[in-house]
C-alpha positions in Angstrom: 36.8 38.1 38.1 39.3 39.8 35.7 40.0 38.5 32.2 42.5 40.6 30.3 40.8 43.9 30.9 37.2 42.6 30.9 35.5 42.6 34.2 32.7 40.0 35.0 30.2 39.7 37.7 28.5 36.3 38.2 25.1 36.4 39.9 23.0 33.2 39.8 19.4 34.0 39.1 18.2 30.5 39.7 19.6 26.9 39.8 19.1 26.8 36.0 20.0 30.4 35.0 23.2 32.3 35.2 24.0 36.0 34.6 27.4 37.4 33.7 28.3 41.0 32.7 31.4 41.9 30.7 32.7 45.4 30.9 35.0 46.5 28.1 38.4 48.1 28.8 38.8 51.7 27.9 40.9 51.0 24.8 38.1 48.9 23.2 34.9 50.3 21.8 31.7 48.4 21.6 31.4 48.9 17.9 34.6 46.9 17.5 32.9 43.9 19.2 29.5 44.0 17.7 30.7 44.8 14.2 29.3 47.3 11.6 25.5 47.6 12.0 25.7 45.0 14.8 26.4 42.3 12.2 28.8 40.2 14.4 26.3 40.5 17.4 23.4 39.3 15.2 25.5 36.3 14.1 26.2 35.3 17.7 22.6 35.8 18.8 21.3 33.5 16.0 23.4 30.7 17.5 22.4 30.9 21.1 19.1 31.0 23.0 20.7 32.9 26.0 20.0 36.6 26.2 22.7 39.0 25.1 22.1 42.7 26.1 24.5 45.4 25.0 24.4 48.8 26.8 27.2 51.3 26.7 30.4 49.5 27.5 28.8 46.4 29.0 27.6 43.0 27.6 25.1 41.3 29.8 24.6 37.5 29.3 21.8 35.5 31.0 20.3 32.1 30.5 21.4 28.5 30.6 24.7 28.2 32.5 26.5 26.3 29.8 25.5 28.8 27.1 26.5 31.7 29.2 29.8 30.1 29.9 30.4 29.6 26.1 29.3 33.2 25.4 31.7 34.5 28.1 34.5 32.7 26.4 33.5 34.0 23.0 33.1 37.6 23.9 36.3 37.5 26.1 38.2 36.3 23.1 36.6 39.0 20.9 37.7 41.7 23.5 41.3 40.4 23.3 41.2 40.5 19.5 39.9 44.0 19.5 42.5 45.2 22.1 45.2 43.7 19.9 44.0 45.7 16.9 42.1 42.9 15.1 38.3 43.5 15.2 36.2 40.3 15.1 34.3 39.7 11.8 31.2 37.7 11.0 33.5 34.8 9.9 35.3 35.0 13.2 31.9 34.7 14.9 30.9 31.7 12.8 34.2 29.9 13.5 34.0 30.6 17.2 30.5 29.3 17.4 31.5 26.2 15.6 34.4 25.6 18.0 32.2 26.1 21.0 29.6 23.7 19.7 32.2 21.0 19.1 33.5 21.5 22.6 37.0 20.5 21.4 38.8 23.9 21.6 38.1 27.2 23.2 38.1 30.0 20.6 41.3 31.5 22.1 43.2 28.4 21.1 43.2 29.7 17.5 45.2 32.7 18.6 48.3 30.5 18.5 50.6 31.8 15.8 52.4 29.5 13.4 54.4 32.1 11.6 54.8 35.8 11.4 55.2 36.9 7.7 57.8 39.4 6.7 55.0 42.0 6.7 54.3 41.1 10.4 51.0 39.3 9.7 50.3 36.3 11.9 49.4 33.0 10.2 47.4 30.8 12.5 44.7 28.1 12.3 41.2 29.6 11.9 39.0 26.5 12.5 39.0 23.4 14.6 39.9 21.3 11.6 42.9 23.5 10.8 44.0 23.3 14.5 43.9 19.5 14.4 45.9 19.6 11.1 48.6 21.8 12.5 48.9 19.7 15.6 49.1 16.5 13.5 52.0 18.0 11.5 53.8 18.8 14.7 53.3 15.4 16.2 53.8 13.1 13.1 56.4 12.5 10.5 53.9 12.1 7.7 50.6 14.0 7.6 47.8 13.9 5.0 45.5 16.9 4.6 42.4 15.9 2.6 39.5 18.1 1.8 37.9 20.8 -0.4 39.5 23.9 -1.8 39.9 26.9 0.5 40.5 24.9 3.7 44.1 26.1 4.0 45.7 22.7 3.5 48.7 23.8 1.4 49.0 27.3 2.9 49.2 26.0 6.5 51.7 23.3 5.5 53.8 25.9 3.8 53.7 28.1 6.9 54.8 25.1 9.1 57.6 24.4 6.7 58.9 28.0 6.7 58.6 28.2 10.5 60.6 24.9 10.8 63.3 26.3 8.5 63.5 29.5 10.5 63.9 27.5 13.7 66.6 25.4 12.0 64.6 22.2 12.6 65.2 21.4 8.9 67.8 22.4 6.3 65.6 22.4 3.2 62.0 22.8 2.0 60.9 20.7 -0.9 57.7 21.7 -2.6 56.2 19.5 -5.4 53.1 18.6 -7.2 52.2 16.4 -10.2 51.8 18.4 -13.4 49.2 16.1 -14.9 47.9 19.1 -16.9 51.0 18.8 -19.0 50.9 15.0 -19.0 54.2 15.0 -17.2 55.8 15.3 -20.7 57.7 18.4 -19.9 60.5 17.6 -22.4 58.2 18.4 -25.2 57.3 21.9 -23.9 59.3 24.9 -25.1 61.7 26.8 -22.8 63.9 26.1 -19.8 62.8 23.8 -17.0 61.8 26.7 -14.9 59.7 28.2 -17.7 58.1 24.8 -18.4 57.0 24.0 -14.9 56.3 27.6 -13.6 52.6 27.7 -14.7 51.8 24.4 -12.9 53.5 25.2 -9.6 52.7 28.9 -9.5 50.3 28.4 -6.5 53.3 27.1 -4.4 55.3 30.2 -5.3 52.3 32.4 -4.5 52.0 30.9 -1.0 55.8 31.2 -0.4 56.0 34.8 -1.5 53.1 35.7 0.8 55.2 34.5 3.8 58.7 35.5 2.9 60.2 38.6 1.2 60.3 37.8 -2.5 64.0 38.7 -2.8 64.9 36.5 0.2 62.7 33.7 -1.2 64.5 33.8 -4.6 67.9 33.7 -2.8 66.7 30.5 -0.9 65.5 29.0 -4.2 68.6 29.8 -6.1 70.7 28.4 -3.2 68.8 25.2 -3.2 67.4 25.7 0.3 63.9 25.8 -1.1 63.2 23.6 -4.1 60.0 23.7 -6.1 59.8 21.0 -8.8 57.3 18.7 -10.4 56.7 15.3 -8.9 58.4 13.5 -11.8 61.7 15.0 -10.7 61.5 13.4 -7.2 62.2 9.9 -8.5 65.5 8.3 -7.3 66.1 10.9 -4.6 66.2 10.8 -0.8 65.5 13.9 1.3 67.2 14.2 4.7 66.6 17.0 7.2 63.9 18.4 4.9 60.3 19.5 5.1 58.6 18.0 2.0 55.1 19.1 0.8 53.2 17.3 -2.0 50.4 19.4 -3.2 47.4 18.3 -5.5 48.1 14.7 -4.5 44.7 13.6 -5.9 46.5 13.7 -9.3 49.1 11.1 -8.3 48.8 7.5 -9.4 49.2 4.8 -6.6 52.7 4.2 -8.1 53.6 7.9 -7.9 52.3 8.1 -4.3 54.5 5.1 -3.3 57.5 6.7 -5.1 57.0 10.0 -3.2 56.5 8.5 0.2 59.7 6.4 -0.1 61.7 9.6 -0.7 61.5 10.3 3.1 64.9 10.5 4.7 66.3 10.9 8.2 65.1 14.0 10.1 62.4 14.9 7.6 58.7 15.6 7.6 56.2 15.1 4.8 52.8 16.7 4.3 50.6 15.5 1.5 47.5 17.6 0.5 44.7 17.1 -1.9 41.0 16.9 -2.7 39.9 13.4 -3.9 36.8 15.0 -5.6 39.1 17.1 -7.9 41.2 14.5 -9.6 42.3 15.4 -13.1 43.9 12.0 -13.9 42.9 11.0 -17.4 42.4 7.4 -16.3 43.1 5.1 -13.4 42.8 5.4 -9.7 44.1 8.3 -7.6 46.9 7.4 -5.3 45.4 9.7 -2.7 42.2 7.7 -2.7 44.0 4.4 -2.1 46.8 5.4 0.3 44.7 5.5 3.4 43.7 1.8 3.0 47.4 1.0 2.4 48.8 2.9 5.4 45.9 2.6 7.9 47.2 1.7 11.3 50.8 2.7 10.8 52.3 4.8 13.6 53.6 8.3 13.0 51.2 8.9 10.0 48.2 11.1 10.4 45.1 11.6 8.2 43.3 14.9 8.6 39.9 15.3 6.9 38.7 18.9 6.2 35.0 19.7 6.0 33.0 22.5 4.5 33.1 24.3 7.8 36.9 24.6 7.4 36.7 26.7 4.2 38.2 30.0 5.1 37.8 31.8 1.8 34.6 33.8 1.0 31.7 32.3 3.0 30.0 31.6 -0.3 32.8 29.1 -1.2 31.7 26.8 1.6 28.2 26.8 0.3 29.3 26.2 -3.3 31.4 23.2 -2.1 28.5 21.8 -0.1 26.1 22.2 -3.1 28.5 20.2 -5.4 28.9 17.6 -2.7 25.1 17.2 -2.5 24.9 17.0 -6.3 27.5 14.2 -6.4 25.7 12.3 -3.8 22.6 12.4 -5.9 24.6 11.2 -9.0 23.6 14.4 -10.9 25.5 15.0 -14.1 26.3 18.7 -14.1 
């Protein structure tokens, strides 16, 4: 059996045990697969009871048939990654193991590119939660991405928006967020409108400039093709043929959330992102916390919940998020 340059022999040892041997193609070295000091291999071994034996250019797998099948998929995907010039990391191993445990996606499904940046880097989902989120954005008019920091909610939404603009599926991208830190009283701040709002919407600029050449992005902003503005400036407008992203939605009031959702025009998509545990509202209830109860059951609206396993920053970030979640559950005052 041949899988993109990896050769496998399948020899049943017993009715309960299976053995499969993978042979690396010439252009892939074993050190690329197992990682520095075998760190990737050790991470995989910790997750499975099946035996994994590495010798020369072969990886021998033996044990429970289901586990061997999962390991075959995992290492086959790692071989494809290495052959394409992207050596698997410990984080790649952890995410692949999580996908296989869930049984929802094969690891290779995450090789699907959303967008190639101007530097040629592929943006793609890295976890099962991100994959569900991207699929939901494709299939629904309004999608909510709710979860902790570092799960890629805003970044992936931005990538989907830029990709839709490049495919001419929309004519404009609208990026907005509440500027609750300034109390929405922008008129009292010094400077032009751009100077007033820039510190509060800088994360949206950062994501945009990571995907599109800065000069080109500025041209699109100056031409009105991409608009980045505080939520207060959305009132009274309707956006047709647009991809609209509301970031930091936990800082909206229920009234602001209703106002934003009713800006939806013909041929448009909306993505709303936020973390209900990070609300900065001085008082009152978050519109993101109540919107699910209001819209539950409506067609063409999706809610995607991200978990700690979807955090794709430094692996320590996921553990920090989990620690705070446990503290909140115990009603600790930190």
